[in-house]
N, C-alpha and C positions, 0 to 999 in steps of 0.2 A: 597390540598396537598402543603406543603411548600418545597422550595428548597433552594439551596445556589449557589453562583457564581461558575461556572465551572472554571477549570484551564484555563490559557491564551489561549491554543490551541482551546478551545471551545467557546471563547468569541465572535468571529465573528458571529457564529451561534446564540448565545444567544441574541445578540443585535438585530438581525433581526427577531428572533422568540423567544421572552422572555418566551412564554409558555412552551417551551421545557425544561426549567430548573426545572419545577415542575412535570414533568412526570417521571415514573420509568425508570431508565437507565440500559441498558445492553451493556457492552463493547463487540464488535465483535472481532472474531479471525482475526489476521492480515494475509494478503495475501502475495504473492511473491513480489509484487511491494512495499508493506510496508516494507518488510524485506530489500529490496535494499536500500530504504531511510534510514532505521535505521542504516545499516552498513556504509553508506556514512557519516551519522552524527557521528557515532563512530570513523570513520577515522579522521574526523576533530577534534574530542575531543582529540585524542591521538597523532596525528602527531607532534604537537609542543613539546611534552615532550619525546616521545620515538623514534622519527625519522620516515622518510617516509617508509623505508623497513619494520620496525617492525609493523607500523600501517597497511600497506598493507597486512601483513601476517594474520591479523585478519579478512580480507574480505573473507569469505567463499562463499558468493554469487557471482557468476560469473559476473553478470551485475554490481554489486557494485564494484568489483575489477577492472573491465575495466574502469569504470568512475573515480575511485580514482587514478588509475595509470596514467591517462591522465590529471588529474586536475592540473592546474597551480596555485600553492599556492601563488606565488608572485603576481598574478593578483587579489587576494581577495581585493575588494574595500573597505577598512576600513579607508582610510584617511592617509595622510602623517604623519609620526612621531608617529603612534599609535602602540600599542601592543595588539593583540586581545586575548581574553579568550573564551573558549567554554563551552557550557552546564552550564551556570550560572543561578542558581535558586534564585528567589526573592519571598518575602512574603510582602503583603500589608495589614496593619491593617485598616479595614473598618471604625472603630470608631475614632481612633486617627489620621488617615491619614498618619501615618509613614510607611516607607518601609525599608526593610533590605535585604541584601544578606544572604541566608540561606545555601549556599554551592554550590559546583560544582561537576558535574558528579554524580548526585544523582539518575539518571535513574527515574526521577519523583517520588522519594521517599520523598514526602513532609511531614512535621510534622503534617499537617492538624489540626491546632488549630482552635477552634471556633472563628469566627469574623475575620478570615484572608482569603485572596485570594492568589493563588500561580500561578507561571508560570516560565518557563525555556527558556532562550534565547540561541539560537544556537551559536551565536557569539556576543560578546560585546567588545567594546573598549571605552576608555576615551580619549578625546582630550588632547594634551600636557598641556594646561592651566587648564584642569579640568572643563571647562565651558560647554562642550557638551559631550553627549554619542552617540556612534554608536551602533545600534542594528540591526542585520541581521538575518533573518530566512531562512534557506536553504530549497529549494524546488526541489525535483527530479521528481515529477509527473507532470501531465498535467490537473489536476482537476481545478475547478472553484476557483478563488481567487479574492478578492476585491483589489483595488489599495492599496499600502502600507499605505497611509494616512488614509484609511478607515478600515484597518485591526484591529479588536478588539484585536487580539493577540499582534501585534506590538505596538499598542497604550498603552496597559497595561504594557508591558515590558519596553517601553521607560519611561513611567510615574514612574514606580517603580524604575528603574535604576537611574533616575534623583534624586528622593527623597533619595535613598540610598547613592549616591555619591556626593550629593550637586551640581549637574549640573543644568543649566538653560534651556537648549534646547536639542533636540535630532534629530539625523538623522536616519531614519528607512528604511529598505530595504528588499525586497524579492530577495534573491540570487538564481537564477535559475541555476541548474547544468544540462547540456545536456548529452546525452548518450556518446558523444565523449570527455567529460571532459571539454569542453569549458563552460564559464559562461556568463550570462548577468544579469544585476542588475537593479531593479526599486527602485529609491530613493524618499524619501519625507522628508520634514522638519517639525518638530513640535516645534513651539516656546513656550515661557512661557505661553502665553494666551491659546494656543491650549492644552497644558498640563493641565492647570487648568480645561478646559472643559472636558478633559478625566476623571479627578477626579470626577467631578459632574456626568458625565454619569455613571461611575462605582457605585457611591453611589445610584443613582436612580435605576440602574439595580439590585443592592443588595436588595433594598426595594421591588422591584417587585418580586424577587425570594422568599423572606421571606413571602410575602403576598400570593404568589401562584396565582396572578391575571393576569399573562402575557397572551397575545394573541398568538394563534397559527398562524404562517405565513409560508406558503410553498414557497420553492424556491430551488436554486441549493445547498444551505447549508444543505438540508435534507439528502444528499447522505450518509454521514457517521455519521449521528446523532445517539447517543446511545439511544435516546427515540423513534426511528423510529417505533419499534414494538408496542409501547404503544400509539402512536399518534392517537388521534381520527380522524384527517383529513385523515390519511392513512387508518384507519379502514373503514371509510365511503367510501373511494375510492375503497377499495378491495371488499366491499359488493355491490357496484354499478355495474350494467351490462353495457357492452360496446355494444351499438347498432349501427349497420351500418346505416349511413344516408340514407334516402329514395332516395335522389338524390345527386349525387356527383357534387360538385362545388369546385372551389379552396378554398372557405371558409370552407365548410363542411368537405372536405377532410383533410384540415389542422387541424381542431378541432378534428376530429376522430383520426388522426395520433398522435397528442399530448396526447390525452387521453389514447390511447393504450400503448404508451411509459410509461405514469405515472402508469397505472395499472400493466404493466409488472414489473416495478421496485418494486412495493409493493409485487406482487406475488413472485418475486425472493427472497425477504427478508423472506417471509413466508416459502417458500420452504427451504431456508437456515436454518431457525430455526427448522423446522420439521426434516430435515436431521441430524442436530446436536443432536436432541433428540433421533432419531432412532439409532444413533451410540451407545448410552448408553443402550437403551431399545427398542427391536424390537416392531413394531407397527402392530398388526393384522388389516388387511384392510376389513375383513368381507366377502371376496369373494374368499376365499381359498388362498389368497396371504398375504404376510407379508412384511412390509417395514423394512429391516434389513441390517446390514453390509454384504458386499460381497467382497471377496478378488479377485483381478484380477492381472495377471502378463503380462508383455510385454517385449519382447526381443529387445534390441537395439544393432545394429551392427556398428562397427567401419569400415568405408569405406576403409581406408588405409590398415587395417589388412585383410579385406576380399579380396581386390585386390591382396595382396601378397600371401595369401593362395591359391586362385584360380589360380594365375599365376604359382605357384609351382606345384599344382596338375594337372592342365589341359592346361596350356599354356596361353600366353598373350591375345589371341583372346577371350577366355572364361572370363578372368579377366576383360577385357574392356567391355564385354557385361553385366557384373553384376554391375559394379561400374562406376558412373559418378562423381557427387559431394557427393553422399551418397549411402548407401547400405541398402537394406531391404530384408526380406525373399522372397518377390515376385521377386526382381531382381536376387537373388541367384537362385531361381527356374527357371527363364527364361534362365539364363546362363547354369545351369546344364542340362537343357532339351537338349541343343545342344550336350552335352557329352552322354546323355542317347540315343538320336536318332542315334548318330554315332556308339555307342556300339551295339545297336540293328541291325544296318545295317551290322555289322560284325558278326552277329549271336550270340552275347553274351546275356545272360539272366540278365537284370538289370531292376530295377524299378526307376522311378523318385523319389518316396518317399524315398527309401532307399539311393539313391545317395545324395539327398538333406540333409537327416539326417546326413549322413557321413560327408558331406562338412561342415555343421553347427557345428558339433562336433569338426572338425579340426579348425574352426574359433574360437570356444570357448576356445580350448586348447591354441591357440595363443593369447588369451586375447582380441579378437575382438568382443565378444558377451557378453552383460551384461543383466541379467534379473532383471527388476524393478517391484516390487510388490506394489500395492496400495489397500487401503480399501475404498470402496465407498458404499453408501446406494442405494439400488435398490429394486424393487419389485421382489419377488420370491415365489415359492410355499412353503406353510407351511410344516414343517417336523414334523410328529407325533412323540411324545416321547413315 
């Protein structure tokens, strides 16, 4: 099977596992952490043109909003006298060796012409004399990363930017953004000789992708690989049994532990794929059960509102019993039980269930109870039609 060069973000993996380029690719759904990273990137894209307040207004993810609000933009390490641009997309012609800027803020909407490779730099700057480019990739996660000088992504972007702008060298960096908005940066320099080596490496990688002869090499770069589900190495691992060692020693225990972790990662991916399929089409399991979507609801309480309602209804002692830093239905039940027991002692006919329901309804009316509904895939009894 023949492949093509991935975009810049996938080049680090492709360099280490060239066989992954020729396998069927399936893009995974992004999780909450990916959404946080995306919104931090969007903030950096827009803040220079629309201003900080307007850019922050676009952060709907709470974690991203917190990071961006604390981010010190003046501390972005892009060199003295430079003006940075964000989300700059480049194309490199594999045959001619020429590169060009294809646009900004394209959301990875590349033209995808044959014979070209593409990538987007989070942040780009040109030195005052035009002899060097600065390329920084923003990282909000904690996953595995190679040093900047060995990053296939940064090497491609630096090479393409130098060709596009006529620069002779590049400074590349991973710009790490912490939860509190502080940053730290890893820099590396790519001189003219190193940039020439980048070009040769990319051409060789392109030939390998076209021929479909690349080797499969497992490593930390497998985690987000779009070819994970079709990888023969992962399939072999999933089919292999995990046997407990006959005798536990430091060596056998370490080997077993690493193998369990590797198999679990494969099985998690398989489960993820099956769940995604079952969301669209229920899967009969042959034992009277079916794997199908199931809707569940969960009530979330606002501790401050609960405290205020209980204090108004029953006094501060009951309010303090229900709420510390947070409130839950169990904590409300514990607090209301005090009221129920006192009422029964006075000869009144009350039930804890009715009193709790009455209290929760008062909390809901005050805006302190929100019901969140989610749809998940789980085993359940088949329903006859």
